[in-house]
C-alpha positions as CSV (number, residue, x, y, z in Angstrom):
1,T,51.9,111.7,47.3
2,A,52.1,110.4,44.1
3,R,55.2,112.1,43.0
4,E,56.7,110.4,46.4
5,N,55.0,106.9,45.1
6,L,57.2,107.5,42.1
7,D,60.5,108.5,43.6
8,D,60.6,105.5,46.0
9,L,60.2,103.0,43.3
10,V,62.4,104.6,40.2
11,D,66.4,104.7,40.2
12,P,67.3,108.0,41.3
13,G,67.5,111.1,38.5
14,S,66.3,108.5,35.4
15,F,62.4,109.8,35.8
16,V,61.7,111.6,32.6
17,E,58.4,113.2,33.0
18,Y,55.7,113.7,30.4
19,G,53.6,116.5,30.3
20,R,54.5,118.4,34.0
21,F,53.5,121.9,32.9
22,A,49.6,120.4,32.3
23,I,46.9,122.4,34.3
24,A,43.2,121.6,34.6
25,P,41.6,123.5,31.8
26,Q,39.2,125.4,34.0
27,R,40.3,129.1,32.8
28,M,37.0,129.9,32.0
29,R,36.4,129.1,36.0
30,R,39.6,129.6,38.0
31,D,42.9,131.5,37.6
32,V,46.1,130.6,36.2
33,D,47.6,130.6,39.0
34,D,45.0,129.0,41.0
35,L,45.3,126.2,38.7
36,I,48.5,125.9,38.9
37,A,48.8,125.6,42.5
38,R,45.6,123.1,42.7
39,T,46.3,120.8,39.2
40,P,49.8,120.1,38.7
41,A,50.2,117.8,36.0
42,D,46.7,117.5,35.9
43,G,46.2,115.0,38.4
44,L,48.3,112.9,36.7
45,V,52.6,112.1,37.3
46,A,53.8,110.4,34.1
47,G,57.0,109.6,32.1
48,T,59.7,106.9,31.8
49,A,62.6,105.9,34.1
50,R,64.9,102.8,35.4
51,I,63.9,100.3,38.0
52,N,66.9,98.1,39.5
53,G,69.4,99.7,36.7
54,G,72.0,98.7,38.9
55,L,71.3,94.8,38.9
56,F,70.0,94.9,35.5
57,G,71.2,97.2,33.2
58,A,70.0,100.5,31.5
59,E,68.5,98.5,28.7
60,H,66.6,96.1,30.5
61,S,65.6,98.2,33.5
62,A,63.6,101.0,31.7
63,C,60.3,101.0,32.1
64,A,56.8,103.6,32.1
65,V,55.6,104.5,35.4
66,L,52.0,106.7,36.1
67,S,50.7,107.8,39.5
68,Y,47.5,109.6,39.6
69,D,47.8,112.1,42.1
70,Y,44.9,112.1,44.9
71,T,45.7,115.5,46.2
72,V,44.4,117.1,43.0
73,M,40.5,117.5,43.0
74,A,40.6,114.5,45.2
75,G,41.8,112.3,42.3
76,T,39.4,113.1,39.4
77,Q,41.0,112.8,36.0
78,G,41.4,116.1,33.8
79,A,40.8,116.3,30.2
80,L,44.6,116.4,29.6
81,G,45.3,113.8,32.0
82,H,43.9,111.5,30.2
83,R,45.5,112.5,27.1
84,K,48.6,112.2,28.7
85,K,47.9,108.7,29.4
86,D,47.0,108.0,26.0
87,R,49.9,109.4,24.6
88,L,52.0,107.4,27.0
89,F,50.4,104.1,26.5
90,E,51.4,104.6,23.0
91,L,55.0,105.0,24.1
92,I,54.5,102.0,26.1
93,E,53.0,99.7,23.1
94,R,55.4,101.1,20.7
95,M,58.4,100.4,22.5
96,Q,57.2,97.6,24.6
97,L,57.9,98.8,28.0
98,P,57.0,97.2,31.4
99,T,54.5,99.3,33.3
100,V,53.9,100.4,37.1
101,F,50.8,102.2,37.2
102,F,49.6,103.6,40.9
103,A,46.0,103.8,40.2
104,E,45.1,105.2,44.3
105,G,42.4,108.2,43.5
């Protein structure tokens, strides 16, 4: 899964997720409990973390990580997921963070 891919990559305990509680904006078609169960993070798990911090130290191992979640509506991209991506890309540019993006889906 998207979360497992990120967990395998980043240093334990370093991942700070952006928009974890986002769900697909389909409240007119589905009830909220269904959306919570079926569209976690609106299909995009993303945030900041460290990779290989033990080798390079916290300052030099900071990065952004993103992973589309193919288990959410067969990998389609939701509106809130797009907003999260845009927000994180602004942060990436401002902080000059190296980025890992799993784009399967």
